[in-house]
N, C-alpha and C positions, 0 to 999 in steps of 0.2 A: 866978586865971590858971593854966592848965595848965603843968606842968613838961614838959621834954623827954621824960622817962621816961614820963609819963602819956600824952603824945601818941603815943609809940612803941607802948605797950601797946594803946591804943585803935585805932590804924591796923592793927596786926598782927592784932588780934582781928577787925576788920572784914574784913580780907583772908581769914582762915580761914572765917568764917561766910558771906561772899559766895561764896567758892570752893565750899563745900559745897552751897549753894543752887543755884549755877549748874550744877555737874556732875550733881547728882542730879535736879533738877526742870526746869531751863531748857534745858540743852543737848539733852536728848532731844527736847523739843518743837521746838526750832529745827531739828534735823536732819530731823524729819518734815515740817516746813513747807518746808524747802529741797528735799526730794525731791518734794513735791507741785508746787512751782514748776518743777522740772526737767522733770517729765512734761509740764507745760503748754508749756514752752519747746520741747520736741521736736515739738510740734504746730503751731508757727508755720509758715505756708505759705511765706512768702518766705525763700529760702535765706540771703540776706545777714543779715536780721534774726534768723533762727534761729541762725545761726553766732555772731552777736554775743552773743545771750542765753546760749547754751550755753558759750561761751568764758569769759564772766564768771563763770558758775556753777561753772566748773572752775578757772580760773586764780586767781580771787579768792574762792574758796569760804569762806575764813575771815571775810570781811567780814560777811555776815549772822549768822554764829555770834557774832562779836564784838559786833555791834549788839545782839543778844539779851541780852548781859550787863547792859545797862542795866535789865533787868527786876528786878535785885536791889534797885533803889531803890523798888519798888512792893510793895503788900501781896501776900502769898502767894496769896490767893484770886482775884486778878485777873491773875496772871502768865501763865496759859494764853492768854487773849486778847491780852495785851500782847506776848507773844513773836511771835504771828502778825503783829501790826501792825508790829513792829520789823523782822522778817525780810522781810516783803513790801515795806516802804518801802525798805529797804536794797537789795533786789534790783532794785526799780524805779530807784533812784538809780544803781546800777552799770550797768544796762542803758542808761539814758539817756547815761551817760558814754561807753559803747562806741559807740553809734550817732551821737553828736554830735562825736566827737573827730577823725574823718578829715577831711582838707582838703576833700573833695567834699561834706561835710555839715556843715561847721563854721561856716557863715554865722551871724551874730548873730540874724537873724530866725528861722532854723530852730531854733537852740538855745533861744531864748526861748519859742517855741511848744511845743517838745517838753517843756521843763521846767515848763510849766504843770501837768503831771501831778503834780509834787511839791506844788504849792499845793493842787490839788484833793484830793490824798490826805489832807491833814491837816484837812479839813473833814468835818463829819458828813454833809453832803449837798451835791452840786453837780450841775448839768446836764452832759451829755456835751460833750466838747471834741474837735475833730479835731486831735490832737497832731501828726499827720504831714502837716499842710497844706502845709509847705514842704520836706518830706523826699523824697529820691529813691525810697525804698521805703515802701510804705504797708500792705502786707498782713501784719499780725502775728497775725491770727486772734483778735483781742481780748485778746492777752497783756498789753499795757500797761494798757488800760482795766480789765481784770480785776484786776490788782494794785491799781489805784487804788480800785476798788469794794470790794475786800476790806479795804483800809485804812479806808475810810469806814464800813464796817459795824462795825468795832471802835470807831472813834472815836465813833460814835453811842451805843455802850453804856457808855462810860467816864463816871464821875461828874462830872468837872470839865471836860469838853470845852467846854461853852458858855462857861465862865469863861476858859479858856485859848486858845480859838480865835483871837482877834486876835493873840496873841503867837506862836502856832504858824504862822499864815499869814504873818506878817512874817518869821519865821525861814526858812520854806520859800521865800518870794519872794527873800529875800537869797541863799539857797543857789543857787536856779535862775538868778538874775541873774549871780552870780559864776562859776558853772560855764559858762554860755553864753558869757560874755565871755572867760573864760580859754581856752576852745576856739577862739573866734573870732580869737585872736591870730594864728594861722597865715594867715588870709586878710584880716584887717582891721587888723592892727597892735595895739600895746599902749595907744594913747591912750584908746580906749574903756574899757579895764579900769582905767587910771589914773584916768579921770574918775569912774568908778563908785566906786572906793575913796575918792576925795576927797569924794564926796557922802555918805558914811556919816556918822552922828552923830559929832561930834568925840570922838576918843579920844586922850587925852594921850600923846605919846611914840611912837605907832605910825607906822611908815613905810608908804607906800601899798601895797607888795607884801605886807606883813604882814597888812594888812586884807583884801587880795584873797585871800591864802592862807586866812585865817580864814573868808572868805565861802564858799569852795567846800566846806567841811566841813559834814556834816549831824549832827555830834555834839550840838549844842544841841537839835535836833529830837528826838533819842532821849531826851535828859534831860527834855524837856517832855512826851513821851509818857508817861514814868514818872510825872510829876507829875499828868497827867490821870487816871491810874488811882487816885488818892487824893484826899482833900479838899485842894484847893490854891486859894489866893487869887490874884487877878490880880497883886497886889504881889509875892507869892512867885515867881510865874512870871516876872515881869520880872527878879527877882534871879537866877534860874536862867539866863535867857537872857544877862544881862550877865556872869555868871561864865564862861559857855562862849564867848560871842562878845564881844570877840575872843580872849581869852587861850588857853583850852583848844583851841578850834578852830584858832587860828593855830599853836600849837606842834605840834599833830598834823600839819597840812599841811606845816609847815616841816621837821619831822623826816623826813617822807616824802620831801621834796625833798632833804634832806641826804644820805640814803642813795642817792638816785638821781642825785646830783650828777655823777658821771663819765659815767653812761649818758646823761643828758639833754644833756650837753655835746656828745655825738656825734650827737644826733638833733634832732627838731623840737619836742620837748616843752618847754613853758615851765618854766624853773627859777626858783623863787622865791629860792633861796639864791644864785644867781648875781648877784643885784642887790646883794649886800653888797660893799663895796669891798675888804674884807680878811676873812680867817678870824677875826681878833681881833674885828672888829665883829660878825660873825655869832655868835661865842661869847658876847659881852656881851649881845646882844639876845635870844638864846635863853634865857640865864639870867634876864634881867629878865622876859621873858614868862612863863616857868615859875614864877617867884616870885609874879607877880601872879595867875596861875591858882590856885596853892596858897592864896594869901591869900583870894581871893574864894570859892573852894569852901569854905573854912573857916568862912564866914558863912552857909552854907546849912543847912537841915534835912538830917539824914542825912549830915552832912558827911564822916564817916569813910569811907563807901562812895563818895562822890564822889571822895575822895582816892585810893581804891583804883583807880577808873576812870582817873584821871589817870596814876597810876603804871603801870597796865597799858598804856595807850596809849604812853607814853614807852618802857617796857621792850620793847614789841613792836619798835619801830624801832631802839632802841639795842642790841638783842641781835643785830642783823644784822651779818655780817662787814664790810660797807661802813662801819659806824660806827667801825671801827678804822683807817680810811685816814688818811693824813697830814693831809688837810683836815678830815675829820669828827671825828677823835679829840679835839682840844681843845674843839670845840663840844659833843660828847657829854659830856665830863667836866664842863664848866660847867653843863650842863643837869641832870645827875645830882645835883650839889651842891644844887640847889634843890628836888628832889623830897622827898616825905615818907618815912616809915619803911618803907612797903610796897614801895618801889622795889627795894631790895636783894634780897629773896627773889623778887620777880616777875622781875627781870632774870636771876637764876640759873635759874629755871624756864624762861624763854623761850630762853635760850642752850642749855639741855639739849634742849628740844624741837627747836630748829633742828639740833642735831647729830644727833639721832635721825632726823629727817626727811631729812637730807642723806645 
């Protein structure tokens, strides 16, 4: 059994080596791919779709950079292709989020058809789909289908795609369903999202909005992409998916909701955190979910780097000034208590970066 000191040394070592690999080899590739996608977004004929694509690539430009961090879980020789896959998939996910979230385009049937792009993207090959069949704008100049095809071309070249494809498809379908239903709240109410969450495989102790929050996250897909880049069995892929959904995916979306708590209260965005009866209940549930995420990731191969990813996700949100509000502070404190050794240095770095960018 590992001692606390041994765990600390292992996780800090993983943080250092993953950080070096990311900044020297992964980040530059991610930036190049983001620039390539930005050039394609500028060529979208429809002004509404073009504005949505460019806004996401500007306002949420860190998302694809962060998604590429999952490449540290894969062999060095396959990281080049993998970075392109992760960046393109994340950009497609963010773009779909933008064009599906407005009340005029948030109907469930529109969202479900749009998000079929996510499921198609994780397959090595599929026939074309008219993703805009229920959408008010349709002329993206091949932007979305191009992202899907680029993902498929990488998937076809990864060694474990055939073995992992059923798990990846299930994870992508789950993500698309949850995102579509979460957006549809503004026009169709929350019953359909509640029913979807209740229909997920039984997960002891989870509340329906926690499963819904976990569903909208694509973190499990990126972890599975990394697994597809090396020799991975179907059983191991199932363990990866179970470690990320619900716990890692849920805590990520819940922390995002936590720092947006005040903002969401004044708008139409669905707040997952607002479903908790009290701040104390939220703090207890965040701590329990984080502890489960830490425990399940600890049973995976390359577990130290999975722990670094969890710490990085939590530190990104908990470094925000909003995490120190009267409501969020107790929740943040309980969450930090359940994170691994990598969380302290990562939180310090994230806070410094926020101060410099501010």
